[in-house]
N, C-alpha and C positions, 0 to 999 in steps of 0.2 A: 433549672440549670442543668441537672444531669442529662436530660435528654439533648439539650443544646450541645453539650459536650461530646455526647456520643455521636450526634449527627457531624459534628466537626471532624471528630476522629474517623469517621466512615468515609467522609469526603477526602481527608488528607490520605488515607489508605488507598482509596479508588485513584487518587491522582498519581500516587507512586506506582501502583499496579500499572496504570496506562503508560507511564514513563518507562518503567522497566520492560514492558512489552515493545514499546516503540524502539528502545536500545537494542532489544534481542533481534527486532525485525531487520534493522538496518545493519547491524552487526553481521547477520547472515548474508544480507545483499552484498555488503562490502567484500565478504570472504569470497563469494561467488565471483563478482566482479573481478577481484584480484586474481583469482585463479584463471579466468578466462582470458583476461586482457593484460596481466602483469601487475606487479605490486607497486609501479611507479605511477602515481597520479599525472604527472606531466605527460606520459604517453598512453594514458588511458582514460579517456573522457568519461565513461561511465563511472569508473571509481572517483574520478575527481567530482563529479556531480553529487555522488553518494556522500562523499566527505562533507560536502556543502549542506546536504540534508541533515547530515549528523549535527552539525553545527546549529542548524535551525530548530532542533529539539533538545540542544543543550547537553548532546552527549560527550562525556568526558573524552579528552584527547587520547588517554591511554587505552581506552576501550577501542577507539578507532585503530589505534596501532596494533593493538592485539589482535583484532579481526583481520587486519592484513597479515599480520606474521602467522596466523593460525595455517595458512597455505603450505607453509614448511616446516610446521611443527611435526615431530616424529609419530605423535599420537593423534594427528589431525584426522578427523572423519571426513569423507568424502560427501558433501552437500549436493543434493539433487533439487532442481526446480521442477515443481510438480503442479498440474492443475486437475481439480476434480469438479465434476458437475452432478446436479441433482435437483430434486424438487423438495422443498419443505412442505409444512402443513398447509392445505388449502391451495395448492398448486401454484406456489410461489418459487420461482426460480432462483437458485443459488450456486455461484461459481466460488471455489476455494482455491487459493493459490498457496502452495506450501513450499518449505525448503527444508528437506529431511536427508538424514544419513541412513534411514531405513524405510524405503517406500512400503514395504510389506507391512510394517507397523502402522504407518501413517494411514493407509487405504483401510485397514482393518478397524482403526479407531474412528476414522470418519463414518465408516459404515454403521458402526455401533451408535454413534452421535445421531445419524440420521433415522435409523430404524427405532430408536428408543423415544424420538421426539416427533413422531408423525411424518417423518419424511422418507425419501428413499434416494441412495446414491445411484446416479444414472451412468450411462456410457458416454464416451467422448463425443462431443457433439450434440448430446440431447438438449442443451440449453444454451449452448455458446452463441447460436444465432439470435439469441434475444438480447445480446449485448454487443456494443461497438467499443473496441480498443481505442482508447484516446490518450493522448499526451496532455498532462495538467501540469503547468507550471505557474509557481506562486511567486510574485515578487512584491516587496514591500513597496508602498506608494512613493515613499521618499526616494527609490531607486530608478523610478520610471516615470517620463512624462508620456502618457498614453496617446495624447492628441498629436504630439510630435512623431512618436514612434509607430502610430498604427499602421501606415503604409509599408513600412519596414517589417512589422510582425506579419502582415498578411502575405509579403514575398517569402517570409521564412516558413510560412505554411499555417499560420493561424486560422482556424475555422470559427472561433468565438471567443468574446472577452467577457469577463464579469469582474465587477469591481465591489470592494467591500469598503468599510471605513479604513482599513489598514493595509490591504493589499490588492493587486491586480492578479487576475486568475486569467491565464491564457489556454484555450484548448486547440490541439492540432490532432490531426489524423495519426494512427499509429506510425504510418510511414514517413511522415514529416517530424516525428519525434527528434530524430537526429539534426535535421535541419534547422529546427528551432533552437535545439541546444547549441549549435555552432554558431548561430546567428547571434543570439543574445551574448554568447562569449565573445564574439567579435565586436560587439558595442560595449563591452566591459560592464554589463548589466548583471549585477549579483542576483542570482535566483535562490530564493528561500529553500524552494524544494521543486523538484521534477520528477515525475513518475508517471508510469503508464497505468491507467486505470480501466475497468470495465463499467461502461456507462449503459444502463438498461435503455433499450429503444422503446420499450412500453412498459406501463407499471400495472401491477395487480392489486385491485381494490379488495380489501377485506374488512370485516367489521372489527370493532375494538378487542372483543374477546378473541378472535381468530389472529389478530396482530400480535397478541401478547404471546400466543403459542409460537409463532414464527419468530419473534425476537428472542425467546427462550433458546429455540435451537441455535440461532445465529450467535448468542452470547457463549453458548456451551462450545460452538465450533471455533470461534475466536479465542477462548482459553486454552485450546491445544497447543502444546508447545511446538508442533510442526507448522502450525498455520501462520501464514504471512498476511493475508489479506482474504476478506470475504465480501462478496458483491451479490446483491439481490435485486429484485424488481418489484419489491414491497412498496406501495404507494405511499 
């Protein structure tokens, strides 16, 4: 019984940790979007979608409002969007997206993470060519009839579709991200989440022991407070 309780407690804490990380990530994105495009969602499409993303992960409304207000706070720190590239153990390519108020601290921490765990931080462009930037839109199945909308979605820039039991996932090129967002909005389709992701265009095969080494590094990087997203080409 004790072991079952401990396992449940660990699972609960892991869930809270993931939720807290998601809230922090979206909060930073909201602050940056409000800084660039203004704090009014009606006039800022990126901010409007990020608020919808926040609802999708049940982020409290006051945290969303505080993230927007942060741009006018006297003690607000200037966040920078940063991208770093490198290789993990066994030649696995890794890209790290960050939002930081101290780029010197961020790159220093990342270099330590890579070096201590069998990888190395590279220069700009060292692995970017191994990834395609794609728009990824997720819509609850109840909110869209894919058969009726397929031609419209292709006109908006859809490259591919994927369906699960609960949602429809639409992929676009990076350049068509805005077109798709506007198109779905024009059709009054509620998007659960919309973001640009880096999809690997080829995968690196490793054995089970090597995979554990790579995943250990990725886990350490993801735990860094400045890190927003980590992408890799591990098969």
